[in-house]
C-alpha positions in Angstrom: -0.6 -20.8 -10.9 -0.2 -21.1 -7.1 0.4 -17.7 -5.6 3.6 -17.4 -3.7 3.5 -16.2 -0.1 5.7 -13.3 1.0 3.8 -12.7 4.3 5.0 -13.0 7.9 3.8 -16.5 9.1 3.0 -15.1 12.5 0.7 -12.4 11.1 -1.8 -13.8 8.6 -3.4 -11.4 6.2 -6.7 -10.3 7.9 -8.0 -6.9 7.2 -10.7 -7.2 9.8 -8.0 -7.5 12.4 -6.6 -4.2 11.2 -9.9 -2.5 11.4 -10.2 -3.5 15.0 -7.6 -0.8 15.6 -9.9 1.9 14.2 -13.5 0.8 14.2 -14.3 2.5 17.5 -12.4 5.7 16.5 -14.3 8.9 17.5 -14.4 12.0 15.4 -11.6 13.6 17.4 -9.2 11.0 16.0 -10.2 11.6 12.4 -8.0 14.3 10.9 -9.9 16.1 8.1 -8.6 19.4 6.8 -12.1 20.7 6.3 -11.9 22.6 9.6 -15.0 24.7 8.9 -17.2 21.6 8.9 -18.6 19.7 11.9 -17.9 16.1 11.1 -19.3 13.2 13.2 -18.8 9.5 12.5 -22.2 7.7 12.3 -21.0 4.1 11.8 -17.8 2.1 11.6 -15.4 1.1 8.8 -16.7 -1.4 6.4 -14.6 -3.3 3.8 -16.0 -2.5 0.3 -13.7 -3.8 -2.4 -10.1 -4.6 -3.2 -8.2 -2.1 -5.3 -6.0 -3.0 -8.2 -2.5 -3.7 -7.1 0.7 -2.2 -8.5 4.4 -2.9 -8.3 4.4 -3.2 -4.5 3.9 -5.8 -1.8 1.7 -3.4 0.1 -2.0 -3.9 -0.4 -4.8 -1.4 -0.8 -8.5 -1.8 -0.1 -11.5 0.5 -0.4 -13.4 1.1 2.8 -16.8 2.7 3.4 -17.8 5.0 6.3 -20.8 7.2 6.9 -20.2 10.7 8.2 -22.6 13.3 9.5 -21.4 16.7 8.1 -22.5 20.0 9.6 -24.8 18.2 12.0 -25.7 21.4 13.9 -26.9 23.1 10.7 -28.4 20.7 8.2 -27.7 17.3 9.5 -26.5 16.2 6.0 -25.2 12.7 5.9 -22.3 11.9 3.5 -21.3 8.4 2.4 -17.6 8.5 2.0 -15.2 5.9 0.7 -11.6 5.6 2.0 -8.6 3.6 1.1 -6.6 1.6 3.6 -3.0 0.7 2.6 -1.3 -1.9 4.7 1.7 -4.2 4.5 2.6 -7.3 6.5 5.2 -8.5 4.0 9.0 -8.6 4.6 9.1 -5.1 3.0 6.7 -3.4 5.5 9.4 -1.0 6.7 8.9 0.8 3.3 5.3 1.6 4.2 6.5 3.0 7.6 8.8 5.3 5.8 6.0 6.4 3.4 3.7 7.2 6.3 6.4 9.3 8.1 7.2 11.0 4.8 3.6 12.0 4.2 3.1 13.2 7.7 6.2 15.4 7.4 5.0 17.3 4.4 4.3 21.0 4.9 1.0 22.6 3.8 2.5 23.8 0.4 2.9 20.1 -0.6 0.6 18.0 1.5 -2.5 18.7 -0.6 -0.8 17.1 -3.6 -0.5 13.7 -1.8 -3.0 11.4 0.0 -4.4 12.9 3.2 -3.8 10.6 6.1 -7.0 10.2 8.1 -5.7 7.5 10.4 -2.5 5.5 10.6 -0.6 2.9 12.6 3.1 2.2 12.7 2.5 -1.2 14.2 5.7 -3.2 13.6 3.8 -6.3 12.4 1.5 -4.5 10.0 1.7 -0.7 9.5 -1.2 0.9 7.7 -2.8 4.2 6.9 -6.3 5.3 5.8 -6.8 8.1 3.3 -9.8 9.4 1.3 -10.7 7.5 -1.9 -10.3 10.1 -4.6 -13.0 8.7 -6.9 -13.4 12.0 -8.7 -9.9 11.5 -10.1 -8.7 9.1 -12.7 -5.2 7.6 -13.0 -3.2 8.8 -16.0 -2.8 5.2 -17.2 -6.6 4.8 -17.3 -7.0 8.2 -18.9 -4.4 7.7 -21.6 -5.6 4.1 -22.4 -8.7 5.7 -23.8 -7.9 5.7 -27.5 -10.0 8.8 -28.2 -8.0 11.2 -26.2 -6.8 14.2 -28.2 -3.2 15.0 -28.6 -3.6 18.5 -27.3 -5.3 17.1 -24.2 -2.4 14.7 -23.6 0.1 17.5 -24.1 -1.7 19.8 -21.7 -1.9 17.1 -19.0 1.7 16.1 -19.3 2.9 19.7 -19.3 0.9 20.5 -16.2 2.4 17.4 -14.5 5.9 18.4 -15.4 5.4 22.0 -14.3 4.1 20.7 -10.9 7.0 18.3 -10.2 9.8 20.4 -11.6 8.7 23.7 -9.9 7.1 22.4 -6.7 9.0 19.3 -5.8 12.4 19.1 -7.5 13.3 22.6 -6.2 13.3 21.3 -2.6 16.1 19.9 -0.4 18.6 20.3 -3.2 22.2 19.2 -2.6 25.2 19.0 -4.9 26.6 16.2 -2.7 25.7 13.3 -5.0 28.0 10.7 -3.4 28.1 7.3 -5.1 24.6 7.7 -6.6 24.7 5.3 -9.5 26.1 2.6 -7.3 23.6 3.1 -4.5 20.4 3.8 -6.4 20.8 1.6 -9.4 23.7 -1.0 -9.4 23.2 -2.1 -5.8 19.4 -2.1 -6.1 19.6 -4.4 -9.2 22.0 -6.8 -7.6 19.9 -7.0 -4.5 16.7 -7.5 -6.3 18.2 -10.2 -8.5 19.3 -12.2 -5.4 15.9 -11.6 -3.9 14.1 -12.8 -7.0 16.1 -16.0 -7.2 15.6 -16.8 -3.5 11.8 -16.7 -3.9 11.6 -18.1 -7.4 14.2 -20.7 -8.6 12.8 -20.5 -12.1 14.5 -17.1 -12.4 18.0 -18.5 -11.6 18.9 -19.5 -15.2 17.2 -16.5 -16.7 19.2 -14.0 -14.6 22.5 -15.9 -14.7 22.7 -16.4 -18.5 25.3 -14.1 -20.1 23.2 -13.6 -23.2 19.5 -13.9 -24.0 17.8 -13.8 -27.4 14.7 -11.6 -27.4 12.5 -11.3 -30.5 15.4 -12.6 -32.6 18.0 -10.2 -31.3 20.9 -11.4 -29.0 21.3 -9.2 -25.9 23.8 -9.1 -23.1 22.0 -10.0 -19.9 21.4 -7.4 -17.2 24.0 -8.7 -14.6 26.7 -8.6 -17.4 25.9 -5.0 -18.3 25.8 -3.9 -14.6 29.1 -5.6 -13.9 30.8 -3.9 -16.8 29.2 -0.5 -15.9 30.4 -0.9 -12.3 34.0 -0.9 -13.4 33.7 1.9 -15.9 34.3 5.2 -14.1 33.8 7.3 -17.2 30.3 5.9 -17.9 29.3 6.2 -14.2 30.4 9.8 -14.3 28.4 10.5 -17.4 25.3 9.0 -15.8 25.7 10.6 -12.4 23.3 13.5 -11.5 24.4 17.1 -11.1 22.5 17.4 -7.8 20.0 15.5 -5.6 16.7 16.9 -4.4 13.3 15.9 -3.2 11.4 13.5 -5.7 8.3 11.4 -5.7 10.2 8.2 -6.3 7.5 6.1 -8.0 6.1 8.6 -10.5 4.6 6.2 -13.1 1.1 6.9 -14.6 -0.6 4.4 -12.3 0.4 6.6 -9.3 -0.8 9.9 -10.7 -4.4 10.9 -10.3 -5.9 13.7 -12.5 -9.1 15.6 -12.6 -10.1 18.5 -14.9 -12.6 19.8 -12.3 -11.0 19.3 -8.9 -8.3 21.3 -7.2 -5.5 20.4 -7.1 -5.9 18.7 -10.5 -3.2 16.1 -9.5 -2.9 13.7 -6.6 0.4 11.8 -6.4 0.1 8.4 -4.8 2.6 6.0 -3.2 5.7 8.1 -2.9 8.9 6.2 -2.3 9.9 8.4 0.6 13.5 9.0 -0.4 15.3 11.8 1.5 16.9 12.9 -1.8 17.5 11.5 -5.2 17.9 12.6 -8.8 14.9 14.0 -10.7 15.9 11.7 -13.6 14.8 8.8 -11.3 11.3 10.2 -11.6 11.5 11.0 -15.2 12.6 7.4 -15.8 9.4 6.3 -14.1 7.4 8.4 -16.5 9.4 6.9 -19.4 8.7 3.4 -18.1 5.0 4.0 -18.5 4.8 5.4 -22.1 8.2 4.3 -23.5 8.9 1.0 -21.7 5.2 0.1 -21.8 5.1 -1.0 -18.2 1.4 -0.3 -17.9 0.6 -2.8 -20.7 2.7 -5.4 -19.0 1.1 -4.6 -15.6 -2.3 -5.1 -17.1 -1.3 -8.4 -18.8 -1.6 -7.0 -22.3 1.3 -9.0 -23.6 2.2 -12.4 -25.0 5.4 -14.2 -23.9 7.0 -17.4 -25.0 10.4 -18.6 -23.6 12.4 -21.7 -24.7 15.9 -23.0 -24.5 18.2 -23.2 -27.5 21.9 -22.4 -27.6 20.8 -19.4 -25.6 17.6 -18.7 -23.7 15.2 -17.4 -26.4 12.1 -15.3 -25.8 9.3 -13.8 -27.9 7.7 -10.9 -26.2 4.8 -9.0 -27.8 3.4 -6.0 -26.0 0.1 -4.4 -26.9 0.6 -0.9 -28.3 -1.3 2.2 -27.2 -1.8 5.2 -29.5 -1.8 7.8 -26.8 1.4 6.4 -25.2 3.1 6.3 -28.6 2.2 10.0 -29.2 3.5 11.0 -25.7 6.7 9.1 -26.3 7.3 10.7 -29.7 6.6 14.2 -28.3 8.0 14.0 -24.7 11.5 15.4 -25.3 10.1 18.4 -27.3 7.5 19.0 -24.6 9.8 18.9 -21.6 12.5 21.1 -23.3 9.8 23.6 -24.4 8.8 24.0 -20.7 12.3 25.6 -20.1 13.0 24.0 -16.7 16.3 25.0 -15.2 17.3 21.4 -14.4 16.8 20.4 -18.0 18.7 23.4 -19.4 21.7 22.7 -17.1 22.0 19.0 -17.9 22.4 18.1 -21.6 22.5 14.4 -20.6 19.1 14.5 -18.8 17.4 12.2 -21.4 20.2 9.6 -21.3 20.2 9.6 -17.5 16.4 9.2 -17.5 16.4 6.4 -20.0 19.1 4.6 -17.9 16.9 5.0 -14.8 14.0 3.6 -16.7 16.0 0.5 -17.8 17.2 0.0 -14.2 13.6 0.2 -12.9 12.6 -2.6 -15.3 15.6 -4.7 -14.4 14.9 -4.6 -10.7 11.1 -4.9 -10.4 10.6 -8.6 -10.4 10.2 -9.2 -6.7 7.0 -7.2 -6.7 5.4 -9.3 -9.4 6.3 -12.9 -8.5 2.7 -13.7 -7.9 2.6 -13.8 -11.7 5.8 -15.3 -12.9 5.1 -14.7 -16.5 4.6 -11.0 -15.9 7.7 -10.8 -13.8 9.7 -12.4 -16.6 8.2 -10.1 -19.2 9.2 -7.0 -17.2 12.7 -8.4 -16.7 13.1 -9.1 -20.4 11.9 -5.6 -21.3 14.6 -4.3 -18.9 17.3 -6.3 -20.7 16.3 -4.7 -24.1 16.2 -1.2 -22.6 19.6 -1.6 -20.8 21.2 -2.8 -24.0 19.7 0.1 -26.0 20.9 2.7 -23.6 24.4 1.2 -23.2 24.8 1.0 -27.0 24.2 4.7 -27.2 26.6 5.8 -24.5 
């Protein structure tokens, strides 16, 4: 399938051109937090390999650079890999916000996120360079190992929840929630649907149908559900958060690095850089990994058939994962056992999180249009999840 182009025509994708900004950078421009070390750059940046993409139009690539560490003492040379994240798409302002958000973190939080070694807020193609944390594994890679023990999975998820609920969700809290559901979910879905159709006309009928049959069941389509929700003040009130606070914003398993031996044991990648949002937005991202099965869809572990009948019909089969199924079965018990204040104060936390999960699926298509089948599978999964949550409200 021919890949669709979302790039600025006046700025073709050329990573070497980006590296021109930094290839002559001296050590005084490299910001390492290992202040006790004398670090000298011994050669320039070299492109090594492309990293796996995720649900974003920004691109990431691994770079190599040689460094001379403690030159005055041992002269030990270290070969270090870095990651450059860059974006020349129409959504490049999102990466600018991410860079500024990361730079604004204080010392109590900054070690949990990528350390920015070098960056540019160039309006045509912003980018930043960070260390490649190759001693860590993403949680989706870790949990896709079928041999992982249940206790190990519980320990990792518990540590992650403790980290975000106690270190992140306690910050920047405000009870002024405004029109949160409209802003963060309804408007986002509407905007992304228009965006998807504008770039891929094949989606027009799929999105505009009132009902779609998926795996033999007839479901209301996402726009119909969202339109009805928009006019139901009681439901919006039930789904609205009690407060807003700092969150990660894209906390799925592919953006969470973990190491048993390193400190901190977690590194949280690709924050969405929201000023404030509901913690259930993040919990919904966790759900969409192990409950919604986004990781399997992202890795093309699915089969999809779509055909026209009286309604659009689809058969979607997603590969199951034993670890994810265990986490999904045990998650509510695990999070409530942790005793977080936010969970205790909100008996509807799970409903709000599952609603957020469904909205994530129903609005992700623009980031996956390079593979239309995957984008359609993600959207169809969102329809099922939206219907499930609305049926239980």
